[in-house]
N, CA, C and O atoms as a GROMACS GRO file, in nm:
protein
  308
    1MET      N    1 -13.378  15.546 -10.570
    1MET     CA    2 -13.404  15.648 -10.669
    1MET      C    3 -13.501  15.594 -10.774
    1MET      O    4 -13.484  15.482 -10.824
    2ALA      N    5 -13.602  15.672 -10.805
    2ALA     CA    6 -13.702  15.633 -10.904
    2ALA      C    7 -13.636  15.615 -11.041
    2ALA      O    8 -13.538  15.681 -11.074
    3ASP      N    9 -13.694  15.524 -11.117
    3ASP     CA   10 -13.640  15.492 -11.251
    3ASP      C   11 -13.745  15.527 -11.355
    3ASP      O   12 -13.852  15.467 -11.357
    4LYS      N   13 -13.715  15.624 -11.442
    4LYS     CA   14 -13.816  15.664 -11.540
    4LYS      C   15 -13.847  15.553 -11.640
    4LYS      O   16 -13.950  15.560 -11.708
    5LYS      N   17 -13.762  15.453 -11.652
    5LYS     CA   18 -13.792  15.338 -11.738
    5LYS      C   19 -13.900  15.250 -11.676
    5LYS      O   20 -13.959  15.167 -11.745
    6LEU      N   21 -13.926  15.268 -11.544
    6LEU     CA   22 -14.026  15.188 -11.474
    6LEU      C   23 -14.149  15.270 -11.437
    6LEU      O   24 -14.224  15.232 -11.348
    7LYS      N   25 -14.170  15.383 -11.504
    7LYS     CA   26 -14.285  15.469 -11.474
    7LYS      C   27 -14.416  15.392 -11.488
    7LYS      O   28 -14.434  15.315 -11.582
    8ASN      N   29 -14.507  15.414 -11.393
    8ASN     CA   30 -14.640  15.358 -11.408
    8ASN      C   31 -14.707  15.428 -11.526
    8ASN      O   32 -14.697  15.550 -11.539
    9PRO      N   33 -14.773  15.353 -11.614
    9PRO     CA   34 -14.828  15.412 -11.736
    9PRO      C   35 -14.940  15.513 -11.712
    9PRO      O   36 -14.972  15.592 -11.801
   10GLU      N   37 -15.000  15.512 -11.595
   10GLU     CA   38 -15.111  15.603 -11.566
   10GLU      C   39 -15.066  15.744 -11.526
   10GLU      O   40 -15.150  15.834 -11.515
   11ASN      N   41 -14.936  15.765 -11.504
   11ASN     CA   42 -14.886  15.899 -11.475
   11ASN      C   43 -14.915  15.990 -11.594
   11ASN      O   44 -14.906  15.948 -11.709
   12VAL      N   45 -14.949  16.116 -11.564
   12VAL     CA   46 -14.961  16.212 -11.673
   12VAL      C   47 -14.819  16.249 -11.718
   12VAL      O   48 -14.726  16.244 -11.637
   13PRO      N   49 -14.800  16.284 -11.843
   13PRO     CA   50 -14.666  16.322 -11.891
   13PRO      C   51 -14.612  16.443 -11.816
   13PRO      O   52 -14.686  16.533 -11.778
   14GLY      N   53 -14.481  16.444 -11.796
   14GLY     CA   54 -14.416  16.556 -11.732
   14GLY      C   55 -14.298  16.513 -11.648
   14GLY      O   56 -14.259  16.396 -11.649
   15LYS      N   57 -14.242  16.608 -11.575
   15LYS     CA   58 -14.120  16.583 -11.498
   15LYS      C   59 -14.140  16.488 -11.382
   15LYS      O   60 -14.054  16.404 -11.356
   16PHE      N   61 -14.252  16.500 -11.311
   16PHE     CA   62 -14.276  16.414 -11.195
   16PHE      C   63 -14.349  16.287 -11.238
   16PHE      O   64 -14.433  16.289 -11.328
   17TYR      N   65 -14.314  16.177 -11.173
   17TYR     CA   66 -14.377  16.048 -11.201
   17TYR      C   67 -14.359  15.957 -11.080
   17TYR      O   68 -14.278  15.985 -10.992
   18VAL      N   69 -14.436  15.849 -11.077
   18VAL     CA   70 -14.422  15.744 -10.977
   18VAL      C   71 -14.388  15.616 -11.054
   18VAL      O   72 -14.450  15.587 -11.156
   19ASP      N   73 -14.290  15.542 -11.004
   19ASP     CA   74 -14.250  15.420 -11.076
   19ASP      C   75 -14.310  15.295 -11.012
   19ASP      O   76 -14.385  15.303 -10.914
   20GLU      N   77 -14.277  15.179 -11.068
   20GLU     CA   78 -14.335  15.051 -11.029
   20GLU      C   79 -14.300  15.006 -10.888
   20GLU      O   80 -14.359  14.909 -10.840
   21THR      N   81 -14.207  15.071 -10.822
   21THR     CA   82 -14.168  15.028 -10.688
   21THR      C   83 -14.260  15.082 -10.580
   21THR      O   84 -14.242  15.050 -10.462
   22CYS      N   85 -14.359  15.162 -10.617
   22CYS     CA   86 -14.453  15.221 -10.521
   22CYS      C   87 -14.529  15.111 -10.447
   22CYS      O   88 -14.576  15.014 -10.507
   23ILE      N   89 -14.541  15.128 -10.315
   23ILE     CA   90 -14.615  15.032 -10.232
   23ILE      C   91 -14.750  15.089 -10.186
   23ILE      O   92 -14.817  15.030 -10.101
   24ASP      N   93 -14.788  15.203 -10.242
   24ASP     CA   94 -14.916  15.268 -10.210
   24ASP      C   95 -14.931  15.297 -10.061
   24ASP      O   96 -15.033  15.266 -10.000
   25CYS      N   97 -14.828  15.356 -10.004
   25CYS     CA   98 -14.829  15.387  -9.861
   25CYS      C   99 -14.922  15.503  -9.828
   25CYS      O  100 -14.964  15.519  -9.714
   26GLY      N  101 -14.952  15.586  -9.929
   26GLY     CA  102 -15.044  15.697  -9.909
   26GLY      C  103 -14.977  15.830  -9.878
   26GLY      O  104 -15.046  15.932  -9.869
   27LEU      N  105 -14.845  15.831  -9.861
   27LEU     CA  106 -14.777  15.955  -9.826
   27LEU      C  107 -14.792  16.063  -9.932
   27LEU      O  108 -14.824  16.177  -9.899
   28CYS      N  109 -14.771  16.030 -10.059
   28CYS     CA  110 -14.774  16.134 -10.161
   28CYS      C  111 -14.913  16.193 -10.183
   28CYS      O  112 -14.925  16.315 -10.194
   29PRO      N  113 -15.020  16.113 -10.190
   29PRO     CA  114 -15.152  16.176 -10.202
   29PRO      C  115 -15.193  16.254 -10.077
   29PRO      O  116 -15.268  16.350 -10.086
   30ASP      N  117 -15.144  16.212  -9.962
   30ASP     CA  118 -15.172  16.288  -9.839
   30ASP      C  119 -15.097  16.421  -9.838
   30ASP      O  120 -15.148  16.522  -9.790
   31THR      N  121 -14.976  16.421  -9.891
   31THR     CA  122 -14.892  16.541  -9.893
   31THR      C  123 -14.934  16.639 -10.001
   31THR      O  124 -14.940  16.760  -9.976
   32ALA      N  125 -14.965  16.590 -10.119
   32ALA     CA  126 -14.999  16.676 -10.233
   32ALA      C  127 -15.113  16.613 -10.312
   32ALA      O  128 -15.091  16.559 -10.421
   33PRO      N  129 -15.236  16.619 -10.259
   33PRO     CA  130 -15.348  16.548 -10.322
   33PRO      C  131 -15.388  16.598 -10.460
   33PRO      O  132 -15.449  16.524 -10.537
   34HIS      N  133 -15.355  16.722 -10.495
   34HIS     CA  134 -15.389  16.767 -10.630
   34HIS      C  135 -15.279  16.734 -10.731
   34HIS      O  136 -15.290  16.769 -10.849
   35ILE      N  137 -15.174  16.667 -10.685
   35ILE     CA  138 -15.068  16.621 -10.775
   35ILE      C  139 -15.066  16.468 -10.784
   35ILE      O  140 -15.056  16.410 -10.892
   36PHE      N  141 -15.075  16.403 -10.668
   36PHE     CA  142 -15.070  16.256 -10.661
   36PHE      C  143 -15.206  16.201 -10.620
   36PHE      O  144 -15.282  16.266 -10.548
   37ARG      N  145 -15.236  16.081 -10.667
   37ARG     CA  146 -15.355  16.010 -10.619
   37ARG      C  147 -15.328  15.861 -10.627
   37ARG      O  148 -15.240  15.814 -10.700
   38ARG      N  149 -15.407  15.790 -10.552
   38ARG     CA  150 -15.396  15.643 -10.555
   38ARG      C  151 -15.464  15.591 -10.680
   38ARG      O  152 -15.568  15.641 -10.722
   39PHE      N  153 -15.404  15.491 -10.738
   39PHE     CA  154 -15.461  15.421 -10.853
   39PHE      C  155 -15.502  15.284 -10.801
   39PHE      O  156 -15.424  15.189 -10.804
   40ASP      N  157 -15.625  15.275 -10.753
   40ASP     CA  158 -15.672  15.156 -10.683
   40ASP      C  159 -15.663  15.029 -10.767
   40ASP      O  160 -15.634  14.922 -10.714
   41GLN      N  161 -15.688  15.039 -10.897
   41GLN     CA  162 -15.684  14.920 -10.982
   41GLN      C  163 -15.544  14.857 -10.986
   41GLN      O  164 -15.531  14.737 -11.006
   42GLY      N  165 -15.441  14.939 -10.968
   42GLY     CA  166 -15.304  14.887 -10.974
   42GLY      C  167 -15.240  14.870 -10.838
   42GLY      O  168 -15.138  14.801 -10.826
   43GLY      N  169 -15.299  14.931 -10.735
   43GLY     CA  170 -15.241  14.921 -10.602
   43GLY      C  171 -15.118  15.008 -10.584
   43GLY      O  172 -15.026  14.970 -10.511
   44TYR      N  173 -15.115  15.123 -10.650
   44TYR     CA  174 -15.003  15.216 -10.638
   44TYR      C  175 -15.054  15.358 -10.660
   44TYR      O  176 -15.170  15.379 -10.697
   45SER      N  177 -14.967  15.454 -10.637
   45SER     CA  178 -15.002  15.594 -10.659
   45SER      C  179 -14.945  15.641 -10.792
   45SER      O  180 -14.852  15.582 -10.846
   46ILE      N  181 -15.004  15.749 -10.844
   46ILE     CA  182 -14.963  15.806 -10.972
   46ILE      C  183 -14.964  15.958 -10.962
   46ILE      O  184 -15.020  16.016 -10.869
   47VAL      N  185 -14.901  16.022 -11.058
   47VAL     CA  186 -14.912  16.166 -11.076
   47VAL      C  187 -15.031  16.190 -11.167
   47VAL      O  188 -15.031  16.145 -11.282
   48HIS      N  189 -15.133  16.262 -11.116
   48HIS     CA  190 -15.249  16.289 -11.201
   48HIS      C  191 -15.253  16.434 -11.247
   48HIS      O  192 -15.333  16.468 -11.335
   49ASN      N  193 -15.170  16.520 -11.190
   49ASN     CA  194 -15.151  16.658 -11.236
   49ASN      C  195 -15.006  16.695 -11.210
   49ASN      O  196 -14.956  16.674 -11.100
   50GLN      N  197 -14.940  16.749 -11.309
   50GLN     CA  198 -14.805  16.798 -11.288
   50GLN      C  199 -14.812  16.929 -11.208
   50GLN      O  200 -14.904  17.008 -11.230
   51PRO      N  201 -14.718  16.952 -11.118
   51PRO     CA  202 -14.719  17.077 -11.042
   51PRO      C  203 -14.697  17.197 -11.134
   51PRO      O  204 -14.616  17.193 -11.226
   52LYS      N  205 -14.773  17.304 -11.106
   52LYS     CA  206 -14.765  17.423 -11.190
   52LYS      C  207 -14.716  17.545 -11.114
   52LYS      O  208 -14.653  17.633 -11.172
   53THR      N  209 -14.743  17.551 -10.986
   53THR     CA  210 -14.704  17.667 -10.907
   53THR      C  211 -14.583  17.632 -10.820
   53THR      O  212 -14.549  17.514 -10.804
   54ALA      N  213 -14.521  17.733 -10.765
   54ALA     CA  214 -14.407  17.710 -10.675
   54ALA      C  215 -14.452  17.628 -10.554
   54ALA      O  216 -14.378  17.542 -10.507
   55GLU      N  217 -14.571  17.656 -10.503
   55GLU     CA  218 -14.624  17.580 -10.389
   55GLU      C  219 -14.644  17.433 -10.426
   55GLU      O  220 -14.610  17.344 -10.348
   56ASP      N  221 -14.699  17.408 -10.545
   56ASP     CA  222 -14.717  17.270 -10.591
   56ASP      C  223 -14.584  17.198 -10.603
   56ASP      O  224 -14.572  17.082 -10.564
   57ILE      N  225 -14.484  17.264 -10.657
   57ILE     CA  226 -14.352  17.203 -10.673
   57ILE      C  227 -14.293  17.171 -10.536
   57ILE      O  228 -14.233  17.065 -10.517
   58THR      N  229 -14.309  17.262 -10.441
   58THR     CA  230 -14.260  17.238 -10.306
   58THR      C  231 -14.326  17.115 -10.245
   58THR      O  232 -14.259  17.032 -10.184
   59LEU      N  233 -14.458  17.103 -10.261
   59LEU     CA  234 -14.530  16.988 -10.207
   59LEU      C  235 -14.490  16.858 -10.277
   59LEU      O  236 -14.474  16.755 -10.212
   60ALA      N  237 -14.473  16.864 -10.408
   60ALA     CA  238 -14.431  16.744 -10.483
   60ALA      C  239 -14.292  16.700 -10.439
   60ALA      O  240 -14.266  16.581 -10.424
   61GLU      N  241 -14.203  16.796 -10.419
   61GLU     CA  242 -14.068  16.763 -10.372
   61GLU      C  243 -14.071  16.709 -10.229
   61GLU      O  244 -13.994  16.619 -10.194
   62GLU      N  245 -14.159  16.763 -10.147
   62GLU     CA  246 -14.174  16.712 -10.010
   62GLU      C  247 -14.219  16.566 -10.014
   62GLU      O  248 -14.168  16.483  -9.939
   63ALA      N  249 -14.314  16.535 -10.101
   63ALA     CA  250 -14.359  16.396 -10.115
   63ALA      C  251 -14.246  16.308 -10.168
   63ALA      O  252 -14.227  16.197 -10.120
   64ARG      N  253 -14.172  16.358 -10.265
   64ARG     CA  254 -14.060  16.281 -10.321
   64ARG      C  255 -13.955  16.253 -10.215
   64ARG      O  256 -13.904  16.142 -10.204
   65ASP      N  257 -13.922  16.355 -10.136
   65ASP     CA  258 -13.821  16.337 -10.030
   65ASP      C  259 -13.868  16.241  -9.922
   65ASP      O  260 -13.786  16.171  -9.861
   66GLY      N  261 -13.998  16.237  -9.896
   66GLY     CA  262 -14.050  16.151  -9.790
   66GLY      C  263 -14.087  16.011  -9.833
   66GLY      O  264 -14.116  15.926  -9.749
   67CYS      N  265 -14.086  15.985  -9.962
   67CYS     CA  266 -14.128  15.854 -10.014
   67CYS      C  267 -14.038  15.744  -9.957
   67CYS      O  268 -13.916  15.747  -9.978
   68PRO      N  269 -14.095  15.646  -9.886
   68PRO     CA  270 -14.013  15.542  -9.822
   68PRO      C  271 -13.946  15.447  -9.919
   68PRO      O  272 -13.850  15.379  -9.883
   69THR      N  273 -13.996  15.440 -10.043
   69THR     CA  274 -13.938  15.348 -10.142
   69THR      C  275 -13.866  15.423 -10.255
   69THR      O  276 -13.823  15.360 -10.352
   70ASP      N  277 -13.854  15.554 -10.243
   70ASP     CA  278 -13.789  15.636 -10.348
   70ASP      C  279 -13.854  15.611 -10.485
   70ASP      O  280 -13.786  15.600 -10.586
   71SER      N  281 -13.987  15.603 -10.485
   71SER     CA  282 -14.059  15.572 -10.608
   71SER      C  283 -14.102  15.694 -10.687
   71SER      O  284 -14.154  15.680 -10.798
   72ILE      N  285 -14.080  15.814 -10.634
   72ILE     CA  286 -14.121  15.936 -10.702
   72ILE      C  287 -13.999  15.997 -10.768
   72ILE      O  288 -13.896  16.020 -10.705
   73GLY      N  289 -14.013  16.023 -10.898
   73GLY     CA  290 -13.903  16.084 -10.971
   73GLY      C  291 -13.937  16.225 -11.018
   73GLY      O  292 -14.054  16.261 -11.032
   74ASN      N  293 -13.833  16.302 -11.040
   74ASN     CA  294 -13.847  16.439 -11.091
   74ASN      C  295 -13.750  16.453 -11.208
   74ASN      O  296 -13.667  16.544 -11.210
   75ASP      N  297 -13.761  16.364 -11.304
   75ASP     CA  298 -13.676  16.371 -11.422
   75ASP      C  299 -13.746  16.312 -11.544
   75ASP      O  300 -13.682  16.272 -11.640
   76GLY      N  301 -13.877  16.307 -11.537
   76GLY     CA  302 -13.954  16.252 -11.648
   76GLY      C  303 -13.952  16.344 -11.769
   76GLY      O  304 -13.888  16.450 -11.767
   77GLU      N  305 -14.022  16.306 -11.871
   77GLU     CA  306 -14.026  16.384 -11.993
   77GLU      C  307 -14.170  16.412 -12.031
   77GLU      O  308 -14.196  16.478 -12.132
   0.00000   0.00000   0.00000
């Protein structure tokens, strides 16, 4: 389970975030590219846009459910 105390600082503020346990596998940017992207300088993925539509939320949740390291959270602030 993602830990909001370990959020990567490059995430935009909001409910969804990626924490420090991300291994940059590419699943989340492949699943929802307008929500997640790779942060090459850090070697991990981040949330660069919070989901706004029902479709975006569904894709973000799909990425969160599929994350192999449980690094995506949906409880940020």
